[in-house]
Structures are given as C-alpha cells and as structure tokens.
DRENKOL-109697 format. One record per residue: residue in one letter; x, y, z of N, C-alpha, C in turn; residue number from 1. Coordinates in steps of 0.1 Angstrom, whole numbers. Layout:
BAVEX  aa   n.c1   n.c2   n.c3  ca.c1  ca.c2  ca.c3   c.c1   c.c2   c.c3    i
BAVEX   A      X      Y      Z      X      Y      Z      X      Y      Z  NUM
...
END
This chain:
BAVEX  aa   n.c1   n.c2   n.c3  ca.c1  ca.c2  ca.c3   c.c1   c.c2   c.c3    i
BAVEX   M   -711   1065    233   -698   1060    236   -688   1072    236    1
BAVEX   R   -679   1071    245   -669   1081    245   -658   1077    235    2
BAVEX   K   -655   1087    227   -645   1085    217   -631   1087    224    3
BAVEX   P   -622   1079    219   -609   1082    225   -603   1095    221    4
BAVEX   S   -598   1102    230   -593   1115    227   -578   1113    222    5
BAVEX   N   -575   1123    215   -561   1123    209   -551   1129    219    6
BAVEX   D   -555   1132    231   -546   1138    241   -536   1128    246    7
BAVEX   F   -541   1115    247   -532   1105    252   -522   1100    242    8
BAVEX   P   -510   1098    246   -500   1094    236   -503   1080    231    9
BAVEX   A   -498   1077    220   -501   1064    214   -493   1053    222   10
BAVEX   R   -499   1042    223   -493   1031    230   -481   1026    222   11
BAVEX   R   -471   1025    230   -458   1019    224   -459   1004    224   12
BAVEX   R   -455    999    213   -454    984    212   -442    979    220   13
BAVEX   I   -445    971    229   -435    965    237   -429    953    230   14
BAVEX   R   -417    954    227   -410    943    220   -406    932    231   15
BAVEX   K   -411    921    228   -407    909    237   -393    904    233   16
BAVEX   P   -386    901    243   -372    896    241   -373    883    233   17
BAVEX   P   -364    880    224   -364    868    217   -363    856    226   18
BAVEX   L   -370    845    222   -370    833    230   -356    827    229   19
BAVEX   E   -351    824    241   -338    817    242   -339    803    237   20
BAVEX   K   -328    799    231   -328    785    226   -328    776    238   21
BAVEX   W   -334    764    236   -335    754    247   -321    748    249   22
BAVEX   Q   -317    748    261   -304    742    264   -306    732    275   23
BAVEX   P   -300    721    273   -302    710    284   -295    715    296   24
BAVEX   K   -301    710    307   -295    714    320   -281    708    322   25
BAVEX   R   -280    696    315   -267    689    317   -260    688    304   26
BAVEX   K   -248    692    303   -241    692    291   -234    679    289   27
BAVEX   F   -236    674    277   -229    661    273   -217    664    265   28
BAVEX   K   -206    657    269   -194    659    262   -190    646    256   29
BAVEX   M   -185    646    244   -181    634    237   -166    631    242   30
BAVEX   R   -165    619    247   -152    614    251   -144    610    239   31
BAVEX   K   -132    611    241   -123    607    230   -121    592    231   32
BAVEX   V   -124    586    219   -123    571    218   -108    567    217   33
BAVEX   E   -103    560    226    -89    556    226    -88    543    219   34
BAVEX   V    -81    543    208    -79    530    200    -68    522    207   35
BAVEX   P    -70    510    211    -60    503    218    -48    499    209   36
BAVEX   P    -36    499    213    -25    496    205    -26    482    200   37
BAVEX   V    -21    480    188    -21    466    182    -10    458    188   38
BAVEX   P    -13    447    195     -2    439    201      7    433    190   39
BAVEX   R     19    430    195     29    424    185     25    410    180   40
BAVEX   S     17    403    189     13    390    185      3    390    174   41
BAVEX   A     -3    402    170    -13    402    160     -7    400    146   42
BAVEX   F      6    403    144     12    402    131     14    387    127   43
BAVEX   P     20    379    136     21    365    132      7    358    132   44
BAVEX   S     -2    363    140    -16    357    140    -23    359    127   45
BAVEX   F    -20    370    121    -26    373    107    -22    362     97   46
BAVEX   F     -9    358     97     -5    348     88    -10    334     92   47
BAVEX   T    -12    332    105    -18    320    109    -33    319    105   48
BAVEX   V    -40    330    105    -54    330    100    -54    328     85   49
BAVEX   M    -45    333     78    -44    331     64    -41    317     61   50
BAVEX   N    -33    310     69    -31    296     68    -44    288     69   51
BAVEX   M    -53    292     78    -66    285     80    -75    288     68   52
BAVEX   V    -75    300     63    -83    304     52    -79    296     39   53
BAVEX   C    -66    294     37    -62    286     26    -66    271     27   54
BAVEX   G    -66    266     39    -71    253     41    -86    251     38   55
BAVEX   Y    -93    261     42   -108    261     39   -110    262     24   56
BAVEX   A   -102    271     18   -103    273      3   -100    260     -4   57
BAVEX   S    -90    252      1    -87    239     -5    -98    230     -4   58
BAVEX   I   -105    229      7   -117    221      8   -128    224     -2   59
BAVEX   V   -130    237     -3   -140    242    -13   -137    238    -27   60
BAVEX   M   -124    240    -31   -120    237    -44   -120    222    -47   61
BAVEX   A   -117    214    -37   -118    199    -39   -132    195    -40   62
BAVEX   S   -142    201    -34   -156    198    -36   -161    202    -49   63
BAVEX   K   -154    211    -56   -158    215    -70   -150    207    -80   64
BAVEX   Q   -143    197    -76   -134    189    -85   -123    196    -91   65
BAVEX   D   -119    208    -86   -107    215    -90    -95    211    -81   66
BAVEX   F    -90    200    -84    -79    194    -76    -66    201    -76   67
BAVEX   I    -63    207    -88    -50    215    -89    -51    227    -80   68
BAVEX   A    -62    235    -80    -63    246    -72    -63    242    -57   69
BAVEX   A    -70    231    -54    -70    226    -40    -56    223    -35   70
BAVEX   G    -48    216    -44    -34    213    -40    -26    226    -38   71
BAVEX   W    -27    236    -46    -20    248    -45    -23    256    -32   72
BAVEX   F    -36    255    -29    -40    262    -16    -34    256     -4   73
BAVEX   I    -32    243     -4    -25    236      7    -10    240      7   74
BAVEX   I     -4    242     -4     10    247     -5     11    261      0   75
BAVEX   F      1    269     -4      1    283      1     -1    283     16   76
BAVEX   A     -9    274     22    -11    273     36      2    270     43   77
BAVEX   A     10    261     37     23    258     43     33    270     42   78
BAVEX   V     32    278     32     40    290     31     36    300     43   79
BAVEX   F     23    302     45     19    311     56     23    305     69   80
BAVEX   D     22    292     71     26    286     83     41    288     86   81
BAVEX   T     49    288     76     63    291     78     66    306     81   82
BAVEX   L     58    314     75     60    329     77     55    333     91   83
BAVEX   D     45    327     96     40    331    110     50    327    120   84
BAVEX   G     57    316    119     67    312    129     79    321    127   85
BAVEX   F     83    325    115     95    333    113     92    347    119   86
BAVEX   I     80    353    116     77    366    121     75    366    136   87
BAVEX   A     70    355    142     69    355    157     82    355    163   88
BAVEX   R     92    348    158    105    348    163    112    361    161   89
BAVEX   L    110    367    149    116    380    146    111    391    155   90
BAVEX   A     98    391    158     92    402    166     91    398    181   91
BAVEX   Q     96    386    184     96    381    198     81    382    204   92
BAVEX   A     72    377    196     58    378    199     52    364    201   93
BAVEX   T     59    355    206     54    341    208     45    342    221   94
BAVEX   S     34    334    220     24    334    231     17    321    231   95
BAVEX   E     10    318    242      2    305    242     -9    306    233   96
BAVEX   F    -15    318    231    -26    320    222    -21    317    208   97
BAVEX   G    -10    321    204     -4    319    191     -2    304    188   98
BAVEX   V      3    297    199      6    283    197     -7    275    195   99
BAVEX   E    -18    278    203    -30    271    201    -37    274    188  100
BAVEX   L    -36    287    184    -42    291    171    -35    284    159  101
BAVEX   D    -22    283    161    -14    277    150    -17    262    149  102
BAVEX   S    -20    255    160    -23    241    160    -37    239    154  103
BAVEX   L    -46    248    157    -60    246    151    -59    249    136  104
BAVEX   S    -51    259    132    -50    262    117    -43    250    110  105
BAVEX   D    -33    244    116    -27    233    110    -36    221    109  106
BAVEX   L    -45    219    119    -54    208    118    -64    210    106  107
BAVEX   V    -67    222    103    -76    225     92    -69    223     79  108
BAVEX   S    -57    230     78    -50    231     65    -43    218     62  109
BAVEX   F    -37    211     72    -29    200     69    -35    187     74  110
BAVEX   G    -47    187     80    -54    175     84    -67    173     76  111
BAVEX   A    -76    182     78    -89    181     71    -88    183     56  112
BAVEX   A    -81    193     52    -80    196     37    -73    184     29  113
BAVEX   P    -62    179     33    -56    167     26    -65    155     27  114
BAVEX   S    -72    153     38    -80    141     39    -92    142     29  115
BAVEX   F    -98    153     28   -109    155     19   -104    155      5  116
BAVEX   L    -92    160      2    -87    160    -11    -84    146    -16  117
BAVEX   V    -78    137     -8    -75    124    -13    -88    116    -14  118
BAVEX   Y    -98    119     -6   -110    112     -7   -117    115    -21  119
BAVEX   K   -118    128    -24   -125    132    -36   -116    128    -49  120
BAVEX   Y   -103    128    -47    -95    125    -59    -95    111    -63  121
BAVEX   G    -95    101    -53    -94     87    -57   -100     77    -48  122
BAVEX   L   -100     81    -35   -105     71    -25   -120     70    -24  123
BAVEX   E   -127     79    -31   -141     78    -31   -146     66    -37  124
BAVEX   S   -138     60    -47   -143     48    -54   -143     36    -45  125
BAVEX   F   -136     37    -33   -136     25    -24   -148     25    -15  126
BAVEX   G   -156     35    -16   -168     35     -7   -165     39      7  127
BAVEX   N   -170     31     17   -168     33     31   -153     31     35  128
BAVEX   W   -147     22     28   -133     20     31   -124     32     27  129
BAVEX   G   -128     38     16   -121     50     12   -123     62     22  130
BAVEX   L   -135     62     28   -137     72     38   -129     70     51  131
BAVEX   V   -127     57     55   -119     54     66   -105     57     64  132
BAVEX   I   -100     52     52    -85     54     49    -82     69     48  133
BAVEX   S    -91     77     42    -88     91     41    -88     98     54  134
BAVEX   S    -96     93     64    -96    100     77    -84     98     85  135
BAVEX   F    -75     88     81    -63     86     88    -54     99     88  136
BAVEX   L    -54    106     77    -46    118     76    -50    128     87  137
BAVEX   M    -63    130     88    -68    140     97    -66    135    112  138
BAVEX   V    -69    123    115    -67    118    128    -53    118    133  139
BAVEX   C    -44    113    124    -30    113    128    -24    127    128  140
BAVEX   S    -29    136    120    -24    150    122    -28    156    135  141
BAVEX   G    -40    153    140    -44    158    153    -36    152    164  142
BAVEX   L    -32    139    163    -24    132    173    -10    138    173  143
BAVEX   R     -5    140    161      9    146    159     10    160    165  144
BAVEX   L      0    168    163      0    182    168     -2    182    183  145
BAVEX   A    -11    173    188    -12    172    203      0    168    210  146
BAVEX   R      7    158    204     20    154    210     31    165    209  147
BAVEX   F     31    172    199     40    183    198     38    194    208  148
BAVEX   N     25    197    211     21    207    221     25    203    235  149
BAVEX   V     23    190    237     27    185    251     42    185    253  150
BAVEX   Q     49    181    242     64    181    244     71    194    240  151
BAVEX   L     63    205    239     69    217    235     80    222    244  152
BAVEX   V     79    220    257     88    225    267    102    218    265  153
BAVEX   G    101    205    264    114    197    263    117    194    249  154
BAVEX   F    113    202    239    114    199    225    129    200    220  155
BAVEX   D    133    190    213    147    190    208    148    199    196  156
BAVEX   K    157    208    197    158    219    187    164    214    174  157
BAVEX   D    169    202    173    176    197    161    167    188    152  158
BAVEX   Y    157    182    158    149    172    151    134    174    155  159
BAVEX   F    126    169    145    112    167    148    110    152    151  160
BAVEX   T    101    149    161     98    135    163     85    132    156  161
BAVEX   G     86    124    145     75    122    136     74    132    125  162
BAVEX   L     69    128    114     68    136    102     59    148    105  163
BAVEX   P     64    160    102     56    172    105     44    172     96  164
BAVEX   T     33    178    101     20    178     93     21    186     80  165
BAVEX   P     29    198     80     30    205     67     37    196     56  166
BAVEX   S     47    188     60     54    180     50     44    169     45  167
BAVEX   Q     36    163     53     27    153     49     17    159     39  168
BAVEX   A     12    171     42      2    178     34      8    182     20  169
BAVEX   M     20    187     20     26    191      8     29    179     -1  170
BAVEX   T     32    167      5     35    155     -2     22    151    -10  171
BAVEX   V     11    151     -3     -2    148     -9     -6    158    -20  172
BAVEX   A     -4    171    -17     -8    181    -27      1    181    -39  173
BAVEX   S     14    179    -38     23    178    -49     20    166    -58  174
BAVEX   F     17    155    -51     14    142    -58      2    144    -67  175
BAVEX   I     -9    150    -61    -21    152    -68    -20    162    -80  176
BAVEX   I    -12    173    -77    -10    183    -88     -2    176    -99  177
BAVEX   W      8    169    -96     16    162   -106      8    152   -115  178
BAVEX   T      0    144   -108     -7    134   -115    -19    140   -123  179
BAVEX   S    -24    151   -119    -35    158   -126    -30    165   -138  180
BAVEX   T    -18    170   -139    -13    177   -150     -6    169   -161  181
BAVEX   E     -3    156   -157      4    147   -167     -4    135   -168  182
BAVEX   S     -3    128   -180    -10    116   -183      0    104   -180  183
BAVEX   F     -5     94   -174      2     82   -170     -5     70   -175  184
BAVEX   A      3     59   -177     -3     46   -181     -9     39   -169  185
BAVEX   W     -5     43   -157    -10     36   -145    -22     44   -138  186
BAVEX   K    -29     51   -146    -40     59   -141    -51     50   -134  187
BAVEX   P    -54     38   -139    -64     29   -132    -59     25   -118  188
BAVEX   E    -46     24   -116    -42     20   -103    -40     32    -93  189
BAVEX   M    -44     44    -98    -42     56    -89    -49     55    -76  190
BAVEX   P    -61     50    -74    -67     49    -61    -59     40    -51  191
BAVEX   A    -54     29    -56    -46     20    -48    -33     27    -43  192
BAVEX   M    -27     34    -53    -14     41    -49    -17     52    -39  193
BAVEX   L    -28     59    -41    -32     70    -32    -35     64    -18  194
BAVEX   A    -41     53    -17    -44     46     -4    -31     42      3  195
BAVEX   G    -22     37     -5     -9     33      1     -1     45      6  196
BAVEX   L     -1     56     -2      6     68      2     -1     74     15  197
BAVEX   T    -14     74     15    -21     79     27    -17     71     40  198
BAVEX   I    -17     58     39    -14     50     51      1     52     55  199
BAVEX   C     10     53     46     24     55     49     26     69     56  200
BAVEX   L     20     79     50     22     92     56     16     93     70  201
BAVEX   S      4     87     72     -2     87     85      6     80     95  202
BAVEX   A     12     69     91     21     61    101     34     69    104  203
BAVEX   A     39     77     94     51     84     96     48     96    106  204
BAVEX   M     36    102    106     34    113    115     33    108    130  205
BAVEX   V     28     97    133     27     92    147     38     84    151  206
BAVEX   S     48     82    142     60     74    146     70     82    154  207
BAVEX   K     81     76    158     91     83    166    104     85    157  208
BAVEX   V    102     85    144    113     88    135    116    102    136  209
BAVEX   K    129    105    136    134    119    137    137    125    124  210
BAVEX   Y    131    137    121    133    144    109    140    157    112  211
BAVEX   D    148    161    102    156    173    104    147    186    103  212
BAVEX   L    151    196    111    146    209    109    152    216     97  213
BAVEX   L    144    225     91    150    233     80    160    243     86  214
BAVEX   L    172    242     81    183    251     86    182    265     80  215
BAVEX   R    186    274     88    186    288     84    199    291     75  216
BAVEX   P    197    298     64    208    301     55    218    310     61  217
BAVEX   T    228    305     68    239    313     73    252    307     69  218
BAVEX   A    262    316     70    276    312     66    281    301     75  219
BAVEX   E    278    302     88    282    292     97    275    278     95  220
BAVEX   G    262    279     91    255    267     88    260    260     75  221
BAVEX   F    265    268     65    271    262     53    284    254     57  222
BAVEX   R    291    260     66    304    253     70    301    240     78  223
BAVEX   K    291    241     87    288    229     96    281    218     88  224
BAVEX   H    271    222     79    263    212     73    263    214     58  225
BAVEX   P    274    211     51    275    214     37    266    204     29  226
BAVEX   V    264    192     33    256    182     26    241    186     26  227
BAVEX   K    237    190     38    222    194     39    219    206     30  228
BAVEX   Y    228    216     31    226    228     22    227    225      7  229
BAVEX   G    235    215      4    236    211    -10    223    204    -14  230
BAVEX   F    217    196     -5    204    190     -8    193    200    -10  231
BAVEX   Y    194    211     -1    184    221     -3    185    229    -16  232
BAVEX   I    197    231    -20    199    238    -33    195    229    -45  233
BAVEX   A    198    216    -44    194    207    -55    178    206    -55  234
BAVEX   A    172    206    -43    157    205    -43    151    218    -48  235
BAVEX   A    157    229    -46    152    242    -51    153    242    -67  236
BAVEX   F    164    237    -72    165    236    -87    155    226    -92  237
BAVEX   A    153    215    -86    143    205    -90    129    211    -90  238
BAVEX   I    126    218    -80    112    224    -80    110    235    -91  239
BAVEX   V    121    243    -93    120    253   -104    118    246   -118  240
BAVEX   I    126    235   -120    126    229   -133    113    220   -135  241
BAVEX   Y    111    211   -125    100    201   -127     87    205   -120  242
BAVEX   Q     87    216   -112     76    221   -105     70    210    -95  243
BAVEX   A     57    206    -97     51    197    -88     58    184    -87  244
BAVEX   K     63    179    -98     70    166    -98     83    167    -90  245
BAVEX   G     90    178    -92    102    180    -84     99    182    -69  246
BAVEX   F     88    189    -66     84    191    -52     81    177    -46  247
BAVEX   F     74    169    -53     71    156    -47     83    147    -45  248
BAVEX   I     92    147    -54    105    139    -53    113    144    -41  249
BAVEX   A    114    158    -40    122    164    -29    117    160    -15  250
BAVEX   I    104    161    -14     98    157     -1     99    142      2  251
BAVEX   T     98    134     -9     99    120     -7    113    116     -2  252
BAVEX   V    123    123     -8    137    120     -4    139    124     11  253
BAVEX   Y    133    135     15    134    140     29    127    130     38  254
BAVEX   I    116    124     34    109    114     43    117    102     44  255
BAVEX   L    122     97     32    130     84     32    143     86     40  256
BAVEX   H    149     98     39    162    100     46    160     98     61  257
BAVEX   G    149    103     67    146    102     81    143     87     85  258
BAVEX   V    136     80     76    133     66     79    146     57     79  259
BAVEX   C    155     59     68    167     52     67    177     55     78  260
BAVEX   R    177     67     83    186     71     94    182     64    107  261
BAVEX   S    169     64    109    163     58    121    166     42    121  262
BAVEX   L    164     36    109    167     22    108    182     19    111  263
BAVEX   Y    190     27    106    205     26    107    209     27    122  264
BAVEX   H    203     37    129    206     38    143    201     27    151  265
BAVEX   F    189     22    147    183     11    155    191     -2    154  266
BAVEX   F    195     -6    142    203    -18    141    217    -16    146  267
BAVEX   S    223     -5    144    237     -3    149    237     -3    165  268
BAVEX   E    227      1    171    226      1    186    225    -14    191  269
BAVEX   E    218    -22    183    216    -36    187    229    -44    185  270
BAVEX   Q    238    -41    175    250    -48    173    261    -44    182  271
BAVEX   T    261    -32    186    272    -27    195    271    -34    209  272
BAVEX   P    283    -38    215    282    -44    228    277    -34    239  273
BAVEX   A    270    -40    248    264    -32    258    275    -26    267  274
BAVEX   A    274    -13    270    284     -6    278    282    -11    293  275
BAVEX   P    293    -11    301    291    -15    315    282     -6    322  276
BAVEX   D    274    -12    331    264     -4    338    271      6    347  277
BAVEX   A    266     18    347    272     29    355    271     26    370  278
BAVEX   K    260     20    374    258     17    388    268      7    393  279
BAVEX   A    270     -4    384    280    -14    388    294     -8    389  280
BAVEX   T    297      0    380    310      7    380    312     15    393  281
BAVEX   D    302     23    396    302     31    409    304     22    421  282
BAVEX   A    297     11    421    297      2    432    311     -4    434  283
BAVEX   K    317     -8    423    331    -13    424    341     -3    429  284
BAVEX   A    339      9    424    348     20    428    346     23    443  285
BAVEX   T    334     22    448    331     24    462    338     13    470  286
BAVEX   E    337      0    465    343    -11    473    358    -10    474  287
BAVEX   S    364     -5    462    378     -4    462    383      7    472  288
BAVEX   K    376     18    472    379     29    481    377     24    496  289
BAVEX   A    367     16    498    364     11    512    376      2    516  290
BAVEX   G    380     -7    507    392    -16    510    404     -8    513  291
BAVEX   E    407      3    506    419     11    508    418     17    522  292
BAVEX   S    406     23    525    405     29    538    406     19    549  293
BAVEX   K    401      7    547    402     -3    557    417     -7    560  294
BAVEX   V    424     -8    549    439    -11    551    446      0    558  295
BAVEX   D    442     12    554    449     23    561    445     24    576  296
BAVEX   S    432     21    579    428     21    593    435     10    601  297
BAVEX   E    437     -1    594    444    -12    601    459     -9    603  298
BAVEX   S    465     -3    593    479     -1    594    483     11    604  299
BAVEX   V    474     20    605    477     32    614    477     28    629  300
BAVEX   P    468     20    634    469     16    648    481      7    650  301
BAVEX   A    485     -1    641    497    -10    643    510     -1    644  302
BAVEX   S    511      9    636    523     18    637    523     26    650  303
BAVEX   M    510     30    653    510     37    666    513     29    678  304
BAVEX   A    509     16    677    513      7    688    528      4    689  305
BAVEX   A    534      3    677    549      1    677    556     13    682  306
BAVEX   N    552     25    678    558     37    684    556     38    699  307
BAVEX   A    544     34    703    542     35    718    551     26    726  308
BAVEX   S    553     13    720    561      3    727    576      8    727  309
BAVEX   N    580     14    716    594     20    716    596     31    726  310
BAVEX   E    586     40    727    587     51    736    587     45    751  311
BAVEX   T    579     35    753    579     29    767    593     23    770  312
BAVEX   A    598     16    760    611      9    763    622     20    765  313
BAVEX   S    622     30    758    632     41    760    631     48    773  314
BAVEX   T    618     50    777    616     56    790    620     47    802  315
BAVEX   T    618     34    800    622     24    811    637     24    812  316
BAVEX   N    644     24    800    659     24    800    664     37    807  317
BAVEX   E    657     48    805    662     60    811    661     59    826  318
BAVEX   H    649     54    830    647     53    845    657     43    851  319
BAVEX   I    660     33    844    669     23    849    683     30    850  320
END
C-alpha cells in the first residue's frame, strides 16, 4: 500500500454554517382585543339583577325556616328596585330591555318569594287550600306587572293604578318579621290572619284603586304637598323606633289611604248632579245660531226690497 506522503497539505476542516432556525412561511400577528365599552344601561341593570338575587335568597331562606332573613331579603330587593329606577333616570339609560328585566325581577322578588314565604310561615297548615291562597300573591303580581307594562305609554305620572308589587311584598315581609320577633296571644289564629292579609293584598294589586307615587324630596314639593311629606317623616321615625312593626303600620296606612280616597271619590261622584251633556249643549248652540242667521237672512231681503221700491218711486217722480 502506498503510504500517504507528507507533501500534501493537511485537509482543512470545512465548517458548516449553523442551521437556521425554522421560521414559518406565514407570520402570525396577534390582533389587539378591543374591549367593548360598557353601555349606560348596564349600571341600572346590575341593581335589577341584585333585586332578583335577593328574591331567590328569600326563597332559599324560607325553605330553611329562617323567616326573618327571608323577610329582610324581600326588603333588600325593594331597595334595589328603587335604586335601579333612580339610576336609570339619572343616567338617562332607560330601555325596553331594562323594563322587561325589571318586570321579571319583580315577579321573582315580589311575586314568587312572598307567596312561598306566606305558605311556609302559616298557610301550609291549610293543605291544598293554603297552596291555592298563597299562589294569589304570585298570580296577581304577574297580572299587575303585565297591566303596568301595557299601560306604560299612557301612564299617569301622579298615581299608580292598583297596589304596587313592592308595597305588597314589603307588607308581607314586615308582618312576618314583626310576628316572628315578638310573642302574641293570638299566635294560634296566625294562619287565618295571614290568609286574610294575602287575599286583601292580592285584590288590591289587581284593583283600580289609585295609590300615590313617592315624592322626591325637594323644596317645591314640601310647599305643594306638606301633608304627604309630613306623613313620610312620621313613617321614617316610626320605622326607626319600632322597626318591622312601624314598617308594617306605615305601609298599612298607605294602603288604607288609597282605598278610602277611592271610596270617597266613588260616592261623591254618585251624589253630585249630572252635568249637562256636552253634545246637547253644542246642539242647542248650533240651533240658536241657525235661528239668528235665518232671521238675518229674512230681514236682509225685506230691507233690500224696500230700498228698491223707494229708488223706483224716486226715479219715476224724476221722469215725471
């Protein structure tokens, strides 16, 4: 074998270029995620949802026989219901979605929750009849809310037609909190009293009795309605001093005031003499005007004829 000679230069090591990192043919770019702005209607809707949550919590508490907590959750739901309307007007964020959501929340918090509460608190002892009577609150609340939504366009800004559902629910809640925290001699008659209260409140919701709106605390309002604001101040003191008892008495006075006022207007309208019919008055006025015009039309030709005869006579005399 031929040995390699040392005359040839040593082979140089060829350095291979480093492998390039793999790069995709198409470059992917992360797009910026644009967060949509929060609409103004979301703020009042939050309080509306909290209203619904409080109604559901009241149902859960009533199923656990914790009637005091169930009643307070209904009152909290009424507070949230007031706040969502106030914020919606303040932010000018009223919408059809908010109206529908508010109605559904009210049906849960002021319809289903009070119905289940009165059933578990006392009407359960009546069996099936107790179930039927307790359902009146939920059914009449649904009818009341549906009527309000239908009449929302032509809604009178000074009165509610029928007892508002929050007032009904707070009446039930305050009554149950009051009777749960104090001892009474008429405890055995509690289911019968609760059944009567349920029927009366249900009838008041679907009635046409007018109830006042809550007035805004303004200086002009104090001057125009001093009696109403005085009642509000007295009710606030009663609630602070007597708590649930004062709350129940204040709402009961509010309900009875609407009923008594409607009865007064009903009987006063029947006793007052009927006013003359507008159509008959208009017809008489039209006849009198027609008679006057007829007389004028008859007198005008006669005068014209007399003038014509006088002119003719004068002309004849001239010719003669």
